[in-house]
N, C-alpha and C positions, 0 to 999 in steps of 0.2 A: 504493499500500499504505500511504499515510499517513492517519492519522485518530486521533481521540482515543480512548484507551483507558487501562485500568489494568492492562493485561497485565504491564507491567515498570515499576515505579514510577518508575525514573529515566529512562525512555524512553517518554513518553505518545504519541509519534508512530507507532508501529509496532504494527499489530494482530496478535494471535495468535503472536508470536515471543518470548515471555518465555524459553523454554528456549534457543533459539538465541543470543539476546542475553546469557544468562548464561554461555554457553560462551565467547562472544567476550570477555566480561569477565574470564574466567578466563585466557584465552591473553594478554591485554593485562597482566594481573598477573604472568604467567609471564615477563615480560621480564627479571626478576631472577634466573631460573633456577630458581624454585621449582616448575615443572610443564612439561608438554609444551609446546614452543615452536612447533609447528606444528599447524594445523587446517584440515581440508579440508571445505568445504561443498559438498554435492551437492544435486540436486533437478532437477525437470522444468523445461522453459522455462517462464518466467513465474512462478516460485514465489517470486521475491523475493530471490534471492541476491545480486544487485547492489545492492539497497536495503540488505542487510545488510553488504555490504563498504563501502558508503559511510557506514553509521552507525558501522562499525569505525574508519574514518578519523577521524570526528568525535570519538570517544571517545578515540581515540589522541592526537590534538591536545590534548584536554583534559587528558590525563596528561602532556603534554610530549613525547611521542615524535615523531621525525621519520618523515615518511611517504614511502614509495617505491611507486608502484604501476604496474601494467601491466595492460592489457585487451586479451585476444586478439582477433584479427581474422580472420575467414575469407579476406579477400583478401590477408592477409600470411602465411598459414600456410606458404607456401612459401618465403618469405625467411629465409634462415638467420640465427639470432640476432637477429631483429627484435624478439622479445619481451624478451630481456635488454637489448638496447640501450635500448628504452623505459623499462625499470624503472631502469636504471642512469644514464640521461642527466643527471639533476640532479648527479650525483657526478664525471661525466667532465670532464677526462682522468685525474683521480686524482694531482695533483701531489704528495701526500704518501707515495706509494708508493715501494717500491724500484724502481730504474730497470728491472730485468728484468721485474717485474709491470706497470709502467706501458707498457712497450714491447709486451707481449701485448695489453694492452687496446687500445693504439692501433692494433695491427694488426687487431684484431677490429671496433673501432668507429671508428676515426678516419677522416680524409678519404680514405684510400688503402685502405680496408678490402678492397675487392673484390679487389685483386690479390694479397692475403696469404690469401684464402679456403681454398686448398688447402694452405697451408703451415702453418696454425694447429696447434698441438699441444693436443688437447682437455684433457688434465690441467693443462697450463700455464694455459690460459684459465680453467678452474674455480678454480685457485689463486689467479689474479689477481683474479676477481670476489670471491672469499671475502676476499681481502686488502683490496679497495676497501670492502666492506661493514664489515669489522672496523674499518678506519681511521675510517669515517663514525660508527660506533656508538659509538667512543671519545669522540667529541665529544658525541654525543647519542644514546641508545637509539633503535632503529629498529623501525618496523612495515612489514613488506613485504606489499603487497596484490596477489593475482593474481586477476583476474576473467576470465571466459569461457576458462579455461585449456584447454578442449577444442579451441581454435583456435590454440593457441601452435605455433610451429614445433618441430620435435623437438629441435633443437640447444638451444633456450632450455629446454625441458623437462629435458634432461639437466644443463645447468648449475644450474637451480633445484633439482633433486633432490639434486646434489652439495652445494649450499649448505644445503638443508633438514637433511641428515644431520649436519651439522657446526656447528649453532647452539649446542650446549651450552658454556656457559661465556662466551657473548657476549650482550650486552644486545640481542638481536634476536628478534623473533617473526615468523612468516610465516603468513598466512592466504590460503589458495587456495581458488577458487569454480569448480566446472565442472558441466555438465550430468551427470546420473546415469548416462548411457550413454557419457560422454565423459570421464571421469576419466582423466587421462594414466596410463600403466601405472606409471610410477615412483612414483605417488602413491596408487594404488588400494588398497594394503594396509599401507604401511609406516607411516602416520601416523593418529592420530585422526580420525574422520570424524563429521560432523553432518548428517543427510539433513533438508533444508528440505522438509517434507512439505505436503500441502494445509492450508489453514486450517480451524479448526473451523467448525461450522455458525454458532456464535455470532459468531465474529470475522468470517466471510464476511459475515453480515447487517450487522454494524456497519460493515464496508468499503463495502457498498452504501448504507448510510445516510450515509456521508460524501461520497458523490459530489454534484455540483451538482443533478442530478435524479434523486433516488433512486427506482428502480422500484418499483411497488407491485403488489399483487393477484397475480394468475396469472403475470404476466410476471416478477415477482421470483422466485417459485419456480422458473420455467423456467430463469432466469439461474442460480440458485443449483445447480440440477441440472446444467446444461450445463457450467458452469465447474468444478464438482467441487473447489472450494476453491482454485483457482488464482487468485492475486490479480489478475495482469494480465488473465486472462480475465474475472474480476468487473468490472474497471474498463472494459475495452474493449467488453464487451457491454452494460453500462448506458449507455456514451456512444452506442453504436450505436442503442440503443432510443430514447434521448432525442433523436437526430436523426431519429427517425421510420422507422428500418430495423427491420422486422419479419419474422419467419422464417415457415416453414410450418407453421402450428399444426394444418393437417389431419392431419399424420401424428403427433400426440400420442400417441394410444393405441397406435400400431404400434411406436413406439420412443421415444417423448418428443418434444415439439415441438423443431424444430431452428431456431435463431436464426442469423442470417447472421454470418460471421466478418468482422472488419476484415482490412484488408490485413496489419496487423502480426501479428494471430493466424494467419492463414493462412501466412505466412512461418515462423512458429514450429512449427506442428503439420501442415501439409500441403505442405511445400516439395518433397517428392519425388513429389506426385501428377502434375503434367503430364507427368512423363517416363516413367510406367509404361505397358506395352502396353494396347491398347484392351481386350483380354479382361479384363485385370486391373482395369482402371477399371469395366467393366460388372459384375464379380463384387462389387467393393468397392460399387458403387451398390446391389445387391441386399442386401448386408450392412447398410449405413446404413439402409435403407428398412425392413428387416425388424426393426430393433430387436434382440429376443434371437434371434440368428441360429444356427440348427441347420443343420448341412450337408445333412441330408436335405431340408429345406424348400428351401434353395437350389438344390439338384439337381433337384427337382420344378419348381421355378419357371424353371429355365433348362436343360432337357434337352439342349439342343444345344452347351452349354458345358461343358468339364471344369473344374468350379469348383474343385477342389482345386489342380490345376496352375495355374490362372489366378490364384490367390491366393498362389502361391509368391513372385512378385516383391514383392508387398506385405508378406509376412511377413518377407522378407529386408530390406526397407526400414524395418522396425520399425512399420509401421502397424497391423498385425493380428497376433494369435496364434491359430493353429488348434490346438485340444486338446480331447480328450474329446467329439468329435462336434459341436463348437461353434466359432464364430468370434467372438473378442473384439477389439474396437478398442482401440487403446492408450490413448485418452483420448476422452471425450464430444466434445471438440472436433474430433478426426479425422472423427468421424461427420458433423458439421456442415459440416466443409470437403468432404468426398465428396458429401454430398447436395446442397449448393448449387452445387457446380462443374458439375452436371449441368443440362441444360435441363428446362423443365417436361415437355415430351413424354417425354423419358427416364425422368424421376421417375415419370411416370403409368404409363408401360409396366411399369416395375419393380413398382409397387404392384399393378397388375392381374395380373401374373404371380404375384405372392405371394399375391393373393387366390384365384387358381384353385388354387394349391398347397395352401391352407389350407381346402379345402371342409369339412373335418371339424372345424374349430375356428371356430364362428361369431363368437366375439368378436373374434378377430385378422383374421378375413376381413372383418367389418364395418368395422373401422379401415381397412384397406388400400383398401377400396371408398371409404370417404369420402376418403381422401387423393387417390384418383384422380378424384373427382368434379369436374366442370367447371362445375357450378352447382347449384341447388337440386334435390334427388332424394328424392322422397317414399319410394321403396322403400329406399334406403340409410339415410335418416333413420330409418325404422322399425326397421331391422336394429340401427342403433347405440343407439337408445332401448332396445331390448330387452337390448342388451349392458349398458347402464347399470343397467336394473333388476336384472340378475344380479349385477352388482358391488355394488349397493346391498344385495341381499339377504345377500350374504356379508359385509356390513359395510365394504366398500372405498369409503368416501364419497367421497374425493379422485377416485378412478379414476371413480366413477359421475358426479361433477360434471362431470369433463372429458369423458366420453362424451356426456352429456346436453346439454352446452353445444353440442358439435360437431353433435349431432342436430338441435338448435334452428336452428342456421345453415343446415341442409340442408333444413329444413321449409318447403314453400311456404305453407301455410295460416297466416295471422298469429295467430289464436287458439291454435291447437296449439303454434306457435312460442312464444308466451308461456306456456303452461302448461309446455313443457318447459324453458324458461329458469328459470322459478319452481322446477321439480323440481331443476334443477342448483344454483340458489341454496340450497336446503335441504340438498343433499348437501354443499355446500361449508361450510356452517355447522356441520354435523356433523363436519366434517373440521378445523373450526377455523381457517378462512381468511377474516377479516372483510373484507379489501380486495376479495377476490375475490366474497365475497358481495355488497358494495356495488355493484360492476360489474355484476353479472348481475341483480340486482333492480332496478336503475335503468334497464334496457332493457325491462322488462315494460310500463311505463305507456304507452310509445309504440306497443304493438302491440294492445292490448284496451281496450275500455271496460267489460268485466266487473267490477263493483264488488267482487266476492269476490276475484278475482285480484289487482286493484290493491291491496286491503287486505293480502293475504298478501304482496305484495312490499313494502309499506310495513312490514310486521311484520319481515321479513328485513333491510331497510334499517336500520331501528331497532337490531336487534341488533347489526350491523355498526357502526354509529355508537357504541354503548355500549362495546363492546370496545375501541374506539380512543380511549376516555376522553371522547367528545363526548356526555356524559350528557344534557344539556339537549335538544340536538338528537333524540337518541334517544327522549326520553321524550315529546317534542312529537309525534312519529309514532306511537309505540306506544300512548300513553294515548288519542290521538285514534282510533286504529282499534278500540281495545277499547271506547270509549264508543259509537262509531257503530255497532257490530255486536253490541252486548250483547244485544239483544233478536232481531234477525234471524239472528245466526249466533253463539249463545253458545260453541261450541266454538272458533271463531276468536277470539273475544274474550278467552277464558281463555287461549289460546295467546299473544295479544299481552301480556296481564297478566303471565304467567309469564315472558315474555322481558324485559318492562319491569322485573320485580322485581329482577332483577340490577343494572341501573342505578340503581334506588331505592335498594338496598342500599348501593351503592358511592358514590352522591352523598351520601347521609345527609341530605339536605335535608327538614325535616318537611313542607313543602308537598306533595311527591311522595309520601310515605308516606300522607298524608291522601287524596290524589287515587286512589292504588291501593286504599285501603280503600272509598273512595265508590264507585268504578267497580266493584269486585268485588261490591258489594251489589245491583248492577243485573243481574248475570248470574244466570239461574235454571239450574237443573239439577244434577246430581251428576256430570257428566262429568269425566274427568281428575282423580282424586283426588290424583295426584302433583302436578300443576300447581297445585291448590289449597292443598295443604299447603305448597308453596314459597311461593306468594303471601302466606298467611297468616302464615307464620313471618317474612317479610321485614316485613311491616306492623307486627308487635309481638312480638318473640321472647321477651320477658321477663315478660309478664303473661299471665294466663288460660293458665297452662301445662297444666292438664288437658285443656282443649279442643284445644290444639295438639297434645299427644301423641296424642289420639284421631284427629285428622286424619292425623297421620303414620302412625299405625297402619294407617288405612284406605289410605294410599298404598302402604305396604309390602305390604299384602295384595294390592293391585293388581299389583304388580311381580311377585308369584309367578305371576300369570296371564300377564303380557305383560312380558318382560324387554327392553324397548325402550331405545334410547340416550336418548331424550328423557325417559322415565320415570326412568332411572337418574340422569341428570344433575340432575333437579329433586329427586329424593329424597336425592341426595348432599349438594346444598346445604341442604336442609330439615334433615336430621339434624345436619349440622355447626353450623348457626346455632342449634339447639336444644339444643347441648351433649350430643347423643347421639354423642359423638366416635368410640367404638368401631364403632358402626353406620355412622358416615360412612365410616371407613376401609374397611369391608367393602364398602358400596355404591360408593364411587368406586374402589376397587380392581377390583371387577367391571366398572365401566365402562371402566377402562384395559385390562383383559383383553380386552373386547370389541373395543376399538380396535385393540389389538396383534394380535389374530386376523385382522384385516382388512388388505387391500392397502395401506390408508392408515395403517399401524400407528403408533399414537402421535402423531398429528398434531393432536390436540386440546388446545391448551395451556391452555385455561380448566380443563378437568377436571384435567389434571396439577397445575396450581396449587392448586386445591382440595383435591387429595389431598396435597399437600405440606404445607399448612397443618394438615390433620387429623392427619397423621403427626407433624408438630412438637409439637402439642398432646398428643399421645398418647405422647410419650416415644420416639418412633422417629426419633431425629435424624439417623442416617446416612441412612436411606432418604428423610427429608424433605429433606436437602441434595441427594441424588441426583434426587428429584423436582423440586425448585426449579431446578436446573441444566438438567433437560430441559425443563421448562416454559419457562425463559428462552430456550433456543436455538430452540425451536418458535415462540414469540411473536415473537422477532426475524426469523425467516424469514417469519412470517405477517402481521407488522405488528400483532400484538395489544398495543397500548401498555399496557392495563390489566395484562396479564400480565407483560410486560417490567418494568414498574416494581414490581408486587407480588412477583414472584420475587426481584428484586434487593433489597427490603427484607427478605424473610425470610432470605435469605443472609447480609445484614448483622446481622441480629438473632443468627443462629447464631454468626457470628464473635465477636460482643460476649460472648455467653454462654459460649463456650469459650475466652475468654481472649485475643482478638486485637483489641483495641479500636481500633487505628489502621487495620486493614483494614476493621473494621465501619464506622467513620465514613466511609472513603474510598467504600465500596461504597454505603452509605446515600445519600451525597450524589450519587454518579453515577447511581444508580437515578431520582432526582426532578429530574435537571437539565433545565430546560427544560419542566416539568410545572407547571400551575396547580393545586396541592393543594387550594385552596379549592373546587374543583369536584368533588373526590372525597374526601370527608372520611374515609372508611375508610383510603385510602392515607395520608391526612395523619397520622392518629393512630398508625397502624403505624409510620410513618416517625419520629414523635417518640419512640415507645417504642424503636425501634433506636438512636437517638442517645442516649436517656436511659441505657440500659443500658450503652452503650459509655463513657459518662461515669462511670457508678457502678462500674464494674469497675476503673478507674484512681483511684478515690477522690475524684473531683471530684463530691461530693455536691451542692453547690449548683447546678451544671450540670444534673446528672441530675434534680434536683427541678423545674427551670425546663422542661425538655424534657417530662418526664411531667405536669407540671401543665398544659401546653398541650393535653393531651387533654380538659381540661375548660374550660368558660367561666369568665370572670372576673366573672360578675354576682354581685349580693348573695347569690343562691341558685344556687351553681353547678350546671351541668348537664353531661351528656357532650357533648363536640363531635360525636362519632358514637354514636348512640343504643344501639349494640350493642358495637363494637369498644373503645371507651373503657373500659367497665366492667371489663374484666380486667385493667387496668393499675393498679386501686386499691390492690393489695397492693404493688406496686413503688413506686407513689407514696408510700405511707406509709413504707416502709422508707428511702427517700431522704430524706423529710421529717424523720425523727427524726434523722438523721445531719448534716441541712444546718441544723437548728434552725428548721424551718419547720412543726412538728407542729400548732400551732394552725390555720394556713391549710389544712392538709391535712385536719384534722378537720372544717372546714366543708364540704369537698368529700365526704368520705365520709358524714357525717350526711344531707346533701341527697340523695344517691344512694341511701342506705339506705331513706330514707322513700319514695322513688319506687318501689322495687323491691318493696315488701311487696304482697301476703303471701306469694307463692310463687315466689321465684327457683329457678333450677336448682340441684342440689346443688353445681355448681362455682361459680356465681356466689355462693352462701351461703357456701362456704369462702373465697372471695377476700375478702368483706366481713368475714367473722370474723377473718381474718388482719390485714386492715388496721385493724379496730377494736382488736384486741388490741395492734398495734404503737403506736397512738396513744393507749392507756389508761395513765394513771400509776399506777393503783391495782392491788390484787390481782384486781380484776375482770378483768383481761386474761387470766387463767388460763382462765376458762370460755369465752371466745372462741377462745383458742388450741385448747383441746379440741374444741370445736364445729367447728373447722376442720379437725380431724384425725380425728373419730370416725366420721364417716360413711364406710362402706366404698366408696360409690359414687365417691368422690373419688380412688380408686386408678387411675382411667382418665387422670388428669393428673398423672403422677409428679413432673415438675419443680416444678409449683406446690405439690404436696404436701410435696416434700422442703424447699422454702423455708419452708413454715410449721413443719416439724419443727426446721430449724435455728433459726428465730426463737424457737421455744419453748424449745428446748435452751439457747439463750443466756440466755433469761429465767430458766429454772429455776437455771442455774448461778450466776447473779449474786444469786440469792437463797439461796445456799449449800445447793442441793438437786441436787448434782452427781450423785449415784446416780440419780435420776430423769431427769436431763438426758441421761445417756449412751445410752440406748436410742434416744431420739429422733434424737440426733446420729449415732449409728451407722447407722441406717436412712437418714438423709439422706446421709451420706458415701457409702454404697452406690450410691445413685441418681446422685449427682453424678459418681462415678468411671465409671460405666456410660455416662453420656451425654458424659464427657470434659469436664465443665463444670468447668474448672480453677479460675477464682477462687473458686467455692463449695467445691471440694475442699479449696483451701488453707485457706480460712476455717473450714471444718468441722473439718479436722485440728487447726487451732490451738485451737478450742474444746474438743475432746476432750482435748488435752493439758492444758488448764487446769482441764477437769473431773476430772483424774486418771486418764484412761484410759491403758492400756498400748497405745499406738500403735506401728506398725511403724517402725523407724529410717529416717530419711531416707536416700534411695538415695545410695551414694558417687559415682556417676556419672549420666550422662544417661539411661542404659538404664532406669533405675527409673522414669522418667516415662512410658514407653510403656505403654498399655493391652495386654493380652494380644493382642487382635487386631492392634494396630499391631506388636507384636514379631513376630508370625507373618508379617504382610505384609513387614516388613523382612527378614526372613531368607530369604523366597522371592525377594524382589527382589535381594538379595545373591548369590543362586545363578545370577542372570542371567536370571530368568523375567520376561517382559513383563507390563504391566499386564493384558493380556487373558488371559494363561496363569494369573496369580495369581487374577484374577476367577473363572475356570473352576474353580479348586481349592477356593476358599472360598465359592462360590455368591454372589458379589457382582458388581455391574457394573464394568466398567473405570474408569468415572468415579469411583466410590466408591474404588476402590484408589488412584487418582491423588490424591483428596481426602486419604486417609490419609497418603499419602508426603508430601504438602505439609505435614502437621503433623508428620511424623516427622523430616523433615531439620533444622528448627531445634532440636528436642529433643535430637538427636544432635551437633549443632554442625557439621553438613556441609552442603554445597551441591550435591552431584552423587550421582547413583546409583552412579557407580563407587567412592565412598568409604564404601558401606555395609558392605562386607565388613570392612575395616579397623576401622571404628568398632564393629561388633558384636564382633569379636575382642578389641579393647582393653577393652571393658566386661566381656567375660566373663573376662578375666584379672585384674580388679580384686578 
């Protein structure tokens, strides 16, 4: 469970456990009696409870606490007081205790303890243990650690419960950890509990990346699905895969591929399996093979078996739950344990029985026949390929890729197998899984000499390389395919160019833009207007704007005829890069709706990141944060490094703009760690902007200027480092330059860029240039540039950028004693900054308004005044005990957005826990 993370600033070694570590910190802080002195950790086996107990011990030592610990053992559960003896052993025999208490402890734990077992008085023993702990704590505060409490003997549990209820007034805290279904009865209700749940998708992906041989491609997704966030399972399954142990992938569509468990996982999740009756094991195998298991299906598959009665012992053992006509396994790993405990013959018979029972469901039947196949089988392959096409028609691209890959494996004819692998790779691309695409497309060349099939495979392989930041390798493949097929297969060539355009943009290298332009001129025909619009926009998004907007209009018109995922993705990118931001939000939102309606809902990280960027620029910052987080965990799972880095940079930028510069710097550096940004100039300049704005908000204008200046070359005639992304940071560059005393240098940058952008920049770029020019102009001519930056109503599409220009103009007017003219601009800017929760700019604008003589609202007397209306609403609902999911449902937000707002609310109220919300709100209301 250990790997690098920023989840807990003082504990970079534990992934995804910030909340649990925070509760442990508060427990340790309560050793002075300032809070609850007992905490119970619960969770499923392998959740990481022992890791947290170990970390509590380390932190306790750092605080100067003495550590006493016990770990329950299944083998000693029948030995009376063995747990308490293990806990107290360092303190025995208790020389400083009164004689009566020392005698009781000696009878319980001394050399002759066995002969006194029946004569011990329980109350006297408990009092003696309390006295021993109290005496030791008088010398040094104590941390008592109890791990695997579900295996403690009952006598020890009674003593510990007695002790736990009497810690008040003593410098002692107790942390007890137990499995969720094994918390001792004395501790299950009386004390605060923290459930150590599954890791988030992001943390789970990061934990896999921290393994010696991180799994990639499809295997990675299968491990994430099967482990279901269990840290031990993630580690053990990835190690098993690295050692060459693979599971039964043939059952993938029937219920998910099953990876074989290690002995350690079997002991945790299926220890009861061998002792179950034979009919129960047979019924369990049908459940495991069926995937979604309906009782009616199981009964049809095994008419000779009383399925409900057979499952009763398994339900009593906690392996399954029968409810609402279905059978649910306790954990995906139980399914794997049951499935792999059976022989191949038994598994095959189960799948054949299920296939016969599912004659009316062709998709599920095809998967069971595939799982039962003993070799290549054309009939079964055809059935599975048909299932894949149906999934693809519904937009379920991941399911289609899985089914078509298995169909290819069962296909005897090499050429048809190659075509099916290619179709699977295309579906995996639309599902957003680059590693998987690379694996599938790489197998095509060995099966066929067909030049078109090989070219299409290269196209897909190039896409996979580009998404994983290997732009040079990607473009070598893609541009080669496009040039080779420009005359013979223009549709394929244009597809290769459209795919290459993404890597060309991210790379930012002039050579590749020139190659994209040259090769696009070789392709005849008017096919794929969406792809052409995207390619031309990438080649040169800032010149010949009328021609580009005409091409974009043609692409959007074609979209009305065919709303395909490929067209939507290409036009989403083209509208964004051409500063048609509102249109980009609509197109990319439609793309995401299409993905969410599919069985592979929301698995395309590249689309989600593009939507996050458009939402950010459009002033929908909460939605942008939500989309960036979603893109990040998708990319982590899929291995899409380009998105992992980009989403992290966007989140860092939001942190900076909303007044958390320390978190912004941390997140920005974390995002690019180990990445060579020289090969991805778009990410390089975005990273510089995030770092620059983090410096700007703390007043380090010299560093802010250096960071932003790095978005442009140091040549005699400066040029953008990235031909498109750098341009939008000119206004921020000028603002930092004025405060850092670098206006002359910044002026050379702005002048050079301004000359290059003539004659027809987009309204957005024109406004950015006017703002920069105004800030760097010492004369009254600045006013005309400020007004030019503000007068075009088209710039309302970029509210934060417009609010910055209003603030700058308001400041300029006030300093020229034109306060009455300044106030409307400052008020408009303040309204935008407050809506976006851009606190540094809110504070600056409020100060300017006061200086301009505006009647501003009085500063709030307490912290509650700093909450936005939405944050106040979320805080009140959370104080009532509603979960993030409940609040999200009421306010039509996502649970992640609610969590993000609570993350902002806690420091504003000066609290650290959800339980403190009610008191904090009450105190503020009384002020």
